C-alpha positions in Angstrom: 21.1 -37.9 -35.9 17.8 -39.6 -35.4 15.3 -39.8 -38.2 12.5 -37.5 -37.0 9.9 -39.2 -39.3 10.2 -42.6 -37.7 9.8 -41.7 -34.0 7.1 -42.9 -31.6 3.6 -41.4 -32.2 2.3 -38.9 -29.7 -0.9 -40.9 -29.5 1.0 -43.7 -27.7 2.5 -41.5 -25.0 1.2 -42.0 -21.4 -1.3 -40.0 -19.3 -0.8 -41.8 -16.0 2.2 -39.8 -14.6 4.9 -42.3 -15.8 7.7 -41.3 -18.3 7.9 -42.8 -21.7 11.3 -42.5 -23.4 12.1 -42.4 -27.1 15.7 -43.5 -27.8 17.8 -41.1 -29.9 21.3 -41.3 -31.2 24.5 -41.1 -29.0 23.0 -42.3 -25.7 20.2 -39.6 -25.8 16.6 -40.0 -24.9 13.5 -37.8 -25.2 11.0 -38.3 -22.4 7.3 -37.4 -22.0 5.3 -37.4 -18.8 1.7 -36.3 -18.3 -0.6 -36.7 -15.3 -4.4 -36.5 -15.8 -4.5 -33.0 -14.3 -2.0 -31.1 -16.4 -0.3 -30.8 -19.7 2.6 -33.1 -20.4 6.3 -32.2 -19.9 9.2 -33.0 -22.2 12.5 -34.3 -20.8 15.9 -35.0 -22.2 18.5 -37.3 -20.8 22.1 -38.1 -21.9 24.1 -41.2 -20.9 27.4 -40.0 -19.2 29.0 -43.4 -18.3 28.5 -46.3 -15.9 24.9 -46.2 -14.9 24.7 -42.4 -14.8 22.5 -40.0 -16.8 22.1 -36.3 -16.8 18.4 -35.3 -17.2 16.4 -32.1 -17.3 13.0 -30.9 -18.4 13.0 -28.9 -21.7 9.5 -27.6 -21.9 5.8 -28.1 -21.8 4.1 -30.3 -24.4 1.4 -28.8 -26.6 -1.4 -30.9 -25.1 -3.5 -27.9 -24.1 -1.7 -24.9 -25.7 -0.3 -24.0 -29.1 3.4 -24.7 -29.4 5.5 -21.5 -29.5 9.0 -23.2 -29.9 10.2 -21.8 -26.6 8.0 -22.7 -23.5 5.5 -25.0 -25.3 7.0 -27.5 -27.6 5.5 -29.8 -30.2 6.9 -33.3 -30.6 9.1 -32.3 -33.5 10.4 -29.2 -31.7 11.1 -31.3 -28.5 13.1 -33.7 -30.6 15.2 -31.0 -32.1 15.9 -29.5 -28.6 16.9 -32.9 -27.2 19.3 -33.6 -30.0 21.1 -30.2 -29.6 21.0 -30.1 -25.8 24.5 -29.9 -24.1 24.5 -31.8 -20.8 27.5 -29.9 -19.6 25.3 -26.8 -19.2 23.3 -28.6 -16.6 26.4 -29.8 -14.8 27.9 -26.3 -14.7 24.6 -24.9 -13.3 24.5 -27.7 -10.6 28.1 -27.0 -9.6 27.3 -23.3 -9.3 24.3 -24.0 -7.1 26.3 -26.3 -4.8 29.2 -23.7 -4.6 27.0 -20.9 -3.2 27.8 -20.2 0.5 25.4 -19.3 3.2 27.0 -15.8 3.3 26.2 -15.3 -0.4 22.7 -16.7 0.0 22.1 -14.3 3.0 23.4 -11.3 1.0 20.9 -12.1 -1.8 18.1 -12.5 0.7 18.8 -9.2 2.5 18.8 -7.4 -0.8 15.3 -8.7 -1.4 14.2 -8.2 2.2 15.1 -4.5 2.2 12.8 -3.9 -0.8 9.9 -6.0 0.4 9.8 -6.2 4.2 10.0 -4.2 7.4 12.5 -4.5 10.3 15.5 -4.7 7.9 18.1 -3.6 10.5 16.9 -6.1 13.1 17.1 -9.0 10.5 20.6 -7.9 9.5 21.7 -8.0 13.1 20.1 -11.4 13.6 22.2 -12.8 10.7 25.4 -11.0 11.7 25.3 -12.2 15.3 23.8 -15.7 15.1 24.1 -17.1 11.6 27.1 -15.9 9.6 29.8 -16.4 12.3 29.0 -20.2 12.5 27.5 -21.0 9.1 28.6 -18.2 6.7 31.4 -20.0 5.0 29.5 -23.3 4.5 27.9 -24.3 1.2 24.2 -24.9 1.2 24.8 -28.7 0.5 27.0 -28.8 3.6 24.1 -27.9 5.9 23.3 -31.3 7.2 20.5 -31.8 9.8 23.1 -32.7 12.5 25.1 -29.5 11.8 22.0 -27.3 11.8 20.7 -28.8 15.1 24.0 -28.3 16.9 24.1 -24.7 15.7 20.5 -24.1 16.7 21.0 -25.6 20.2 24.3 -23.8 20.5 22.5 -20.4 20.3 20.2 -21.3 23.1 23.3 -22.3 25.3 25.2 -19.0 24.7 25.0 -16.0 27.0 22.6 -13.2 25.9 24.3 -10.2 24.3 23.6 -6.9 26.1 24.2 -3.4 25.1 27.7 -2.1 25.5 29.3 -5.4 24.6 28.3 -7.1 27.9 26.8 -10.6 28.1 24.5 -12.4 30.6 24.3 -16.1 31.3 20.9 -17.6 31.2 20.2 -18.7 34.8 16.5 -18.4 35.4 13.9 -20.4 33.5 12.6 -17.3 31.8 16.1 -16.4 30.7 16.6 -19.9 29.3 13.3 -19.7 27.5 14.3 -16.3 26.0 17.5 -17.8 24.6 15.5 -20.5 22.9 13.2 -17.9 21.4 16.3 -16.2 20.0 17.5 -19.5 18.5 14.1 -20.0 16.9 14.2 -16.6 15.3 17.7 -17.3 13.9 16.5 -20.6 12.5 13.4 -19.1 10.9 15.5 -16.3 9.3 18.0 -18.8 7.9 15.2 -21.1 6.5 13.6 -18.0 4.9 16.9 -17.1 3.1 17.5 -20.7 1.9 13.9 -21.1 0.7 14.2 -17.8 -1.2 17.4 -19.1 -2.9 15.5 -22.3 -3.9 12.7 -20.2 -5.4 15.3 -18.2 -7.3 16.9 -21.3 -8.7 20.3 -20.7 -7.2 20.1 -23.5 -4.6 18.8 -27.0 -4.9 16.0 -27.9 -2.6 14.3 -28.7 -0.5 17.3 -29.1 1.7 18.2 -30.5 5.1 17.0 -27.3 6.8 13.4 -28.2 6.1 13.5 -31.1 8.6 15.1 -29.1 11.5 12.4 -28.1 14.0 12.4 -25.1 16.4 12.1 -25.4 20.1 8.5 -25.9 21.1 6.5 -24.2 23.8 8.9 -21.3 24.4 6.7 -18.4 23.2 4.4 -18.5 26.2 5.9 -15.9 28.7 3.5 -13.4 30.1 4.2 -9.8 29.1 5.8 -7.7 31.9 3.7 -4.6 32.6 3.7 -1.9 35.3 1.1 -1.7 38.0 -0.7 1.6 38.4 1.4 2.7 41.4 4.6 1.9 39.4 3.3 4.0 36.5 2.7 7.0 38.9 6.2 6.7 40.4 7.8 6.4 36.9 6.0 9.6 35.6 7.0 11.5 38.7 10.8 11.0 38.1 10.9 11.4 34.3 12.5 14.6 32.9 9.8 16.8 31.3 10.3 16.0 27.6 10.7 12.3 28.4 7.6 12.4 30.6 5.5 13.5 27.7 6.8 10.7 25.5 6.1 8.1 28.3 2.7 9.6 28.9 1.8 9.4 25.2 2.9 5.7 25.1 0.7 4.9 28.2 -2.3 6.7 26.6 -2.0 5.0 23.2 0.0 1.7 23.4 2.0 2.9 20.4 5.6 1.8 19.8 8.5 4.1 20.3 9.1 4.6 16.6 5.5 5.2 15.9 5.4 8.0 18.6 8.6 9.5 17.4 7.2 9.9 13.9 3.9 11.7 15.0 3.2 15.3 14.0 0.7 17.6 15.6 -1.7 17.0 12.7 -1.9 13.3 13.6 -4.0 14.2 16.6 -7.6 14.2 15.5 -9.7 15.8 18.3 -12.9 15.7 16.2 -12.6 11.9 16.0 -11.1 11.5 19.5 -8.1 9.7 18.1 -4.4 9.8 17.2 -3.6 8.6 13.6 -0.6 6.3 13.5 0.7 6.5 10.0 4.2 5.0 10.2 3.6 1.4 11.7 5.6 -1.8 11.9 3.2 -3.6 9.6 2.8 -0.7 7.1 -0.9 -0.5 7.8 -2.0 2.9 9.4 -4.4 2.9 12.2 -6.4 5.2 14.5 -6.0 4.9 18.3 -9.0 6.1 20.1 -8.4 8.1 23.3 -9.9 8.4 26.8 -11.0 11.7 28.2 -7.8 12.0 30.1 -5.8 11.3 27.0 -7.7 13.8 24.9 -6.9 16.5 27.5 -3.2 15.5 27.3 -3.1 15.8 23.5 -5.1 19.0 23.5 -2.4 20.6 25.7 0.4 19.0 23.7 -0.8 20.4 20.3 -2.0 23.8 21.5 -0.5 26.5 19.2 1.4 24.1 17.0 1.1 23.8 13.2 0.0 20.4 11.8 3.5 19.7 10.4 5.4 20.2 13.6 6.7 17.1 15.5 4.2 16.1 18.3 6.9 14.8 20.7 10.3 16.3 20.9 13.4 16.0 23.1 14.5 18.6 25.6 16.5 20.5 22.9 13.5 20.5 20.5 14.9 17.9 18.2 13.1 14.7 17.2 13.4 11.5 19.1 15.8 9.2 17.3 16.9 5.6 17.4 17.8 4.4 21.0 17.4 7.9 22.5 14.9 6.5 24.9 17.1 3.6 26.1 19.3 5.3 28.8 16.5 7.6 30.0 14.2 4.6 30.6 16.9 2.8 32.7 17.6 5.9 34.7 13.9 6.6 35.3 13.2 3.0 36.4 16.2 3.2 38.9 14.9 6.5 40.3 11.4 5.1 40.6 12.5 1.9 42.3 11.2 -0.4 39.5 13.3 -3.6 39.5 14.2 -5.1 37.3 14.1 -2.1 35.0 11.7 -2.4 32.1 12.2 -1.2 28.5 10.1 1.4 26.7 8.2 -1.4 24.9 6.8 -2.6 28.2 4.8 0.6 28.2 2.9 -0.9 25.3 2.3 -4.0 27.4 1.2 -1.8 30.3 -1.4 -0.1 28.1 -2.8 -3.4 26.9 -2.8 -5.0 30.3 -4.6 -2.1 32.0 -7.0 -1.8 29.1 -8.1 -5.4 29.7 -8.2 -5.2 33.5 -10.4 -2.1 33.2 -13.0 -4.2 31.3 -11.9 -3.8 27.7 -12.3 -6.6 25.2 -9.5 -8.6 23.5 -10.9 -7.5 20.1 -10.8 -3.8 21.1 -7.2 -3.8 22.4 -6.1 -5.8 19.4 -7.4 -3.0 17.1 -5.9 -0.3 19.3 -2.5 -2.0 19.1 -2.7 -2.5 15.3 -3.0 -6.3 15.3 -5.2 -7.8 12.6 -6.3 -10.7 14.8 -6.6 -11.3 18.6 -4.0 -14.1 18.5 -1.0 -12.1 19.8 -3.2 -10.3 22.4 -4.6 -13.6 23.7 -1.1 -15.1 23.8 0.3 -12.3 26.0 -2.6 -10.8 27.8 -5.5 -13.3 27.7 -5.1 -14.2 31.3 -5.9 -10.6 32.3 -9.3 -10.8 30.6 -10.7 -13.3 33.1 -12.5 -10.7 35.2 -14.0 -9.2 32.0 -15.1 -12.7 30.9 -16.6 -13.4 34.3 -18.7 -10.2 34.1 -19.7 -11.0 30.5 -20.8 -14.5 31.5 -23.0 -13.0 34.3 -24.7 -10.6 31.8 -24.9 -12.7 28.6 -24.8 -16.4 29.3 -28.0 -18.3 28.3 -30.9 -18.2 30.8 -33.1 -21.3 30.7 -36.0 -19.9 32.7 -36.0 -22.7 35.3 -35.9 -22.2 39.0 -33.4 -24.5 40.7 -33.8 -25.3 44.4 -30.8 -24.6 46.6 -28.9 -27.7 47.3 -26.6 -28.0 50.3 -23.7 -30.2 49.7 -23.1 -32.9 52.3 -19.6 -34.0 53.3 -18.9 -37.7 52.6 -18.7 -39.8 55.7 -15.4 -41.2 56.5 -15.3 -45.0 56.3 -13.5 -46.9 59.0 
């Protein structure tokens, strides 16, 4: 055992970010490193043969805080820890981290995700369909950049999965773009799970996944929306209960799940709004209504108690998961809307018609529940051109100078 009374003085240890080592007995060393901006850190290393060492940090030096013998160590305490430290503990921990498979990492991540995030079912499906079948049995250290890139590109090349177990090859440019969007979503989810494992200390990182990039320029498709005449045809063919649900979506821009959760008490006629309490982001919002929408909700809530569901199916039960799917396809077929649109396109229709009627990007963003206009500009910004032109006519700077009319002359052709 080293004589603790004869070791290097703390006053001689560096402050420039380099490590200074004190040699101990049996191939051990105590290291100290300190930058100018933070307290120093104690390290221990043990010679294990050849030119190999095992090394780890053992605590913070008592440069700026009083030593507690656990997290903050004095020089003498650091020496004692270094002498007693078993390098095999680090080797076992490293082997465990390398042995963890993607399947185990994803399971840990989903447990955390369910407690802290929304859209748990959708994320589970993303992992089950696109990540685990190809990568689930690999260890984290086997995820090389080449392996991950081939997996990512492979998702984009696969047919899209449809309801009922059917598939569809990507033939059009928009279908190919959509497959790349799906591949990007899977890559983002996998990176999130791996990064969470690094933060938890069960995987070494950063890993190869950090250098694999998503497809660029694929999130630029314009949102599909219904023209006013298509809206009228759709409403004319919907069954009565479903017509009320579709009408509520077109008056509010709310998502299907948000509408299904509404009660009669969520309609606030005194404020001229509907209160959306159960949202995708967890932040409630008020959607302000037009005169036509107010009349619709007045009729819908007449004689109902505040706790009753606002929108119900034909048998009086609540709308549940996927109840709208078949009805929407059948209604689009009866209305001659091809290709058929999903219920979510009613939200796009609300936003698009709002802007084309002169609404602002900020206004529609707040109605839809977005905290910024980024998503609105991405999907609907091109529809605001007429509004911008009108705004420019009314609000652009006036310099107070009369300009004479100038008639442009055509350039003469030269022989």
